[in-house]
N, C-alpha and C positions, 0 to 999 in steps of 0.2 A: 575580737569583735564577733558577735553572733552571726551565723550564716543566715542568709535570706532565703535559702532553699529548704524545702521540707520534702519528706518522702511522699506525702499526700499530693503535693503539687507536681512532683515527678510522675506519679501514677496517673494523674490527670493528663499530663502532656503525652505520656506513652499511649493512653487510651485514645486520645484524639488522633494521634498519628496513625494508629492501627485501624481505627474505625472510619477515619476520613471526614468526620464532622463532629461538632460540639454536641449535637443532639444524640448521635449514635454513641458517643463516648459516655454521655450522661446515662443513657439506658444501660450500657454495659457495667457501669459502676453503681447502678441503682441510686442515682442522684438526680436532682432536677437540673435542667439545662442552665438556669440562672446561676446555680452554684458553680458549675463548670466555668462559665463565662467569668464569674467573679474571681475564681482561683487564678485563671490565666491573666486577667487584667492586673491583679495584685502582684503576681510574679513579675510581669512586665514592668510595672511601676517600681518594684523593689530593685530590680536589676538594671532598670533604665535602658531596656532593649526591647525591640519588637520581635516576638517569637513566631507570629503567624502572619502570612500575607493574606489579607481578608478580601482580596479583589475577586477571587474565583468562587465557584460553587463548593469545591472541596477545601478543607482547611489545610493549606500548604505551609509547611515550616519555612521560615527564613533560614539563612545560613547559620545565624546565631542559635536559632531554635533547634536546628538539626544537630549542632554540636552539643547543645545542652542535653538533648534527648539521648544521643550516643553515650555520653559519659554518665548521664542520669540512669540509664538502664543498668550500667555496671554497678552503680550505687544501690539500685533496687534489688538486684540479684544478691549483692553482698549482704544487704539488710535482711532479705528473706532467708538467706543461708544462716546468718547469725541467730535469727529468731528461732529457726527450726532446730539448730544445734542446741541452744539453751533449753528448749522444751524437751528435747530428746534426753539430754543429760539429767534433767530434773526428774522426769517421770519414767523413763525407760519405755514409755508408750507414747507414740506420736499423737498430738491433738488433731492433726490434719495430714492427709497424704494425697498427693496428686499423681494420678496414673495417666501417662500419655499413651494413647492407643493408636496404632497405625490405621490409616484409612482403608487399608486392604483387609482389615479384620472387621468382623461384625460385632459391634459393641454389645448388642443384646445377648450374644452368646455367653458373656461373662456375668450376666445378671444372677444366674443361680449360684455362682461362686460368691457374689457379693451378699446374697441372702445368707449363706453360710458364715460369711465374715461377720455380719451384723449379729448373728447368734452367739458370737464369741464375747460380745459385750466389752470390746476394747474402749468404746467411747470415742473412737477416732472418726472424724469427718472425712469422707472420701470425695475427691473432685476428679471427674473424668474429663480429659481434654483429648481432642482428636488432632493428630499431626500427620503431615504428608511427607513422605520420603525422608530426607535427612532431618526433617523437623523433629523426628522421634529422638535422635541423638542430641540435637540442639536443646530440646526441652530438658533432658537429663543433665547435660553439661552446664547449661546456664542456670540451673536451679529452679526452672519452672515446673519440673516434675521430679518426683522421688523415684518413680518406677517408669520404665519405658517398655511397652509391650508391643513387639513387632518392629523393632528398629532394624532397618535393612542394611546389608552389606558391611563394609569395613567400618569398624569403630574408630572415632576420632581419637587422637592422642590426648594425653592429659591425665588419665587415671582418675582415681576417686570413686570408681564404680566397679561393679562385678557384672559380667555379661555371660549368658549361657545361650547357645543356639537352640531354637525351638522348632525349626523346620526350614525347608527350602521350597522355593516356588519357581516354576517354569513360566515363561512368558511367551505369548503368541502374537504375531502381527495380524490384526483383524480389521476388516472394513465392512461397511454395509453392502448388501448385494447389489445396490444400484450405484455404488461408488465406482468411478472409472478404473481404479486399481483392481477391482474384482474381476475385470475382464482380461487382464494381462497374463501372459505366460509366466510360469514360476521357474526358478526363484525370482522374485522381484529384485531388480537392481537399484542401487542407490540413486542413479541418474533418473530413474522413473519415479521413485518415491519422493525425491526432493521437489518434483513439480507439483506436488499436492500437499495440502495443509496437514500439519501434525496436530494432534490433540494432546496437550500436556497438563498433568495435574501439578499445580504449583507447589514446589518445596516450601514448607512452612517454617524453615529456619529463620531465626532472627539474629543470632550471633555468628553461627558457622556460615561458611559460604554455601549458598543454595546449590543443590545437585540437580543436574538434568540428565536425561537418558533418552536415546532414540531420536534426537533432533539433529538433522543434518545442517551443515553450514548453508545459510541463505534460504532455508526452508521457512515458509509461512507457518506461524504457530497460533493456535487458539488455546489460551491458558485458562484452565478451569480450577475450581477449588479442591476437588478430591476425585477419587477413583469412580465413585458412583456417577458423578457428573460427566466424567470422561467417557465412561461406558455409554451413557445416554447420548452424548454428542456423537460418538462413533456410530451408534445404531441409527441416529438421524442422518448420517452421511455427511456431517460437517467436516470430517477429516478422518485420519487414520492413525494407527499407532499400536504399540505393544500393550497388551492387557494380560492379567494373570490367566494362565491356561484354563483353570477351572471355570472362569467366567466366559472365556472365549468358546470353550466346548459347549457350555450350557446354552449360550445364545446362538451358536451356530446350529445346534440341534433344533432350535425354534425357527430357523430360517432368517433370523434378524442380523446375523453377522456371517462373514465368510473368512475362514482362517487361510492366510496366504503364507507360503514359504518365502523366505527372504534370503538374499545372498549373504547378509551379515546378521544372523540371528542374535538375539540378546541372551547372554548366559544366564543360567539359573542363579537365583539370588538366595543367600542364607539370611534368615531372620533371627533376631535375638530378643531375649528378655534380659533387660539390664536394670540395675538398681544401684543406688548410692551405697557406698560402704558404710558400715557402722550404723545401720538402721535399728530402730526399736522393735518391740515385740509385734506390733501390728504389721509393720513392713515385712518382717520375717515370715509371718503367717501367710501374707498375700503372695510373696514371691514363691514360697513353697507350693501353694495352691495353684498359682498360674503355671508353674512348670509341669503340673500334672494334666493340664488340658492337652487335648490332641489337636495339633496344628491344623490338620485338614478339616476338622469339625468347626473351627472358628473363623475360617476364611469367609470373606464377603461372598 
């Protein structure tokens, strides 16, 4: 009996779950909303189950929908990997490469490298995605990316990739000058810190367990999308937290942040360039060129 599932319908389901609405999913897939609605209705009819609870503002998955999405993402990853592998074997040059870039790096700093890449005439389409914290490893392991630039800390188990350290980054605890913690004696103790809101950039992992850092048990947290937003929130005095030392020093010099010594400082973090094993010629060129960049020059 033929399956009633298609990769297209699973991609639609995944987009709705990630974007929170049918309209936003349609925009991300470059489709009209009516096409998204039709795909979901057809899938629900074929499977004879309800996939979304339509009573609220957000598109909330039912238990059946969540289970389908969980297993469906595994199928999508497997299909993407198979497609990529077939193309690599046939051509020796990838038709498309996705590079996951850490939110702690300035994407614009790699534009000159991409200019040089396009001059090689590989004919490879490049897709840049931004990932936060462990999301850089997750993108590589799950097949969403072929290259991960700026993956932090320990690599997850599993293999299938090569990783090279590209630099290390120190972190400072920073608060706005008008924040209550700015007035306290140093080093700040955990019992003082936990009375105040932490600003956290949300780990963008989808398959691996999300990582957190610098949040104490019972502490209020404002979660934001990336480091740029976290920095702005801390400058605004909405909360406190660890930020890269280069940013902390820069904004402390402007009088917008105060660097505070803490009783439990965050250790320095090593960052990696990682890529899938057995890449084609385009990937080999990119990974070699990315290794030649100076880490301190490309930081946010």
